[in-house]
N, C-alpha and C positions, 0 to 999 in steps of 0.2 A: 418663145418669147418670154422674157423675164416678167416676174410679177410687177415690178416697177413700171416696165414699158406697157404692160396690159392696163395698169391703173391709169397711166397718163393718157393712153389712147382712148380710154373709156370716159375720161373726164367730161368730154363734150356731151356724151350721152346722159350722164348724171345731170348736167346743167340743163340740157334740152328738156328732159322729162320734168325736172323740177319747174322750169320756167313755164312749160305748157300747163301743168297742173295748177300752178300758182295763178297764172293769168286767167285761166278758165274759171277757177273758184272766185277770184276777185271780181271778175265781170258779172258772174251770176249773183254774188252777194250784193254788188252795187245795184244791179237791175231790180232786185226785190227789196232793197233796203234792209237786208238781213240783220245788220247790226242793231238798227233801231227796233226791230221786232224781237231781238234776243235769240236769233237762230244761228246755228252753225250747220256745216255740211251734213252731219249725221241726222240732225233734225229733219232736214229736207229729204234725206234718203228714207227716213221712216214715213214721212208724208207720202212719198212716191210709192212705197210698198203698199200703204193703205189705199191709195188711189188705184193702183193696179189690181189689187185684190178685191174684186167686187163682192166676193162671198165673205164668209165669216173669217176674221183675222184676229188672232190672239197675239199676246206678247211673245209667246213661244214661236209662233209662225215668223214673226219679225226677226227673232234671234237667229232662226235657221236661214232665212232669206238674206240677211245681212252678214251672217257669219260673225256675230258679235256675242259677247257674254251677256247673260241674263241681267246682271246688275247694271250694265251700261244701258241696255234697252229699257229697263225699268226707269232709270233716271231720265232718259230721253222722253219717254211717254209721260212721266210726271211733269216734266217741263212743258210739253205740248198741251197737257190738260190745263196747267196753270195759265198758259197763254191763250187758251180757249180754242185751240185748233183741233183737238181730239177729245173724245170722251170714252168712257168705258161703261159697258152694261153686262149683266149676267149672260153667260152663254147657255141658251136653253138645251143644247145638246150635251153639255158637260158642266154641271153645277160647280165644279172645282176651278173653272177658268172663266175669264171675262173676255168679251169681244171688245176690241179697240176699233174705233171708227172715226172718220173725219166729221167734224161739225160743219155747219154752213160756212163759218169763217175759215175752216181748214180747206174746204172745197174751193172757196174763193182764192185762198193763198196758193193752192196747188195750180190753179189756172194761171196765176201770175208767174209762178215758177216755171211752168211749162212754156209759157210765152217767152219768158226770159231765156230759157235754155234754147228755144228755137232761134231767137234773135242772135244769141251768142254763137251758136253753131253756124248760122248763116254768115256772120261776120268772119268767123274763124276759117271757114272753108271757101270763102269768096275767091274766085279765080283759080281754084284748084280743080283740075279735071277729075271726073268720077273715077277714072281708072287709078289715079294716084290715091284717092281716098280709099278705094277698095284695097289697094296694096298696103296702105297705112293701117287699115283695120286688121288685115291678115297678120301683119307684123306685130301689132299690139296684142292681138289674141295669142300669138305664140309667146310673147314676153310674159303675159299673164299666166299661161299654162306652165311655163318654165318656173315662174316664181311659186305657183301653187304646188307644183310637183316637188320642188326643192324646199318646201317649208320645214321639213324635218332637219334640213341642213343648217338652218338659221340658229338653232341651239348651239351647235358646235362652233359656229362663227362667233356668236356673242360671248361664248366662254373663252375664246382666244383673245378677245379684246381687252 
């Protein structure tokens, strides 16, 4: 199959993935009124990491869990502190680092986010049999693995553009 034919036959996949991600993010943002709160998807991901990590969580832990650079995570934490959703305190186990934790407002917001995510997932998966959802999850997992495995290839792709 020629490159042009491959590209044309995959156009529907590009559109489908984009439309799904966009629709999901839009519904979540609307449900929690993210724009009014000054939040984006990465802010919510940081909040989710902090909520899931009941033990000590440092900025470096967030960097590793989200696979993001330190500067981006530092900006996200700074934003969330300014908004009153997280705070930092000295790490008693390591005086060189600080613990990042949810405030009461952050805990309240994460409850809203969780409820919104559940509501959106219920809406999105309505009338779809469990078997189809499991198959979809397996395919999505394979797509993610392929992308992660092929990360080194993206450098050569971007150089050719």
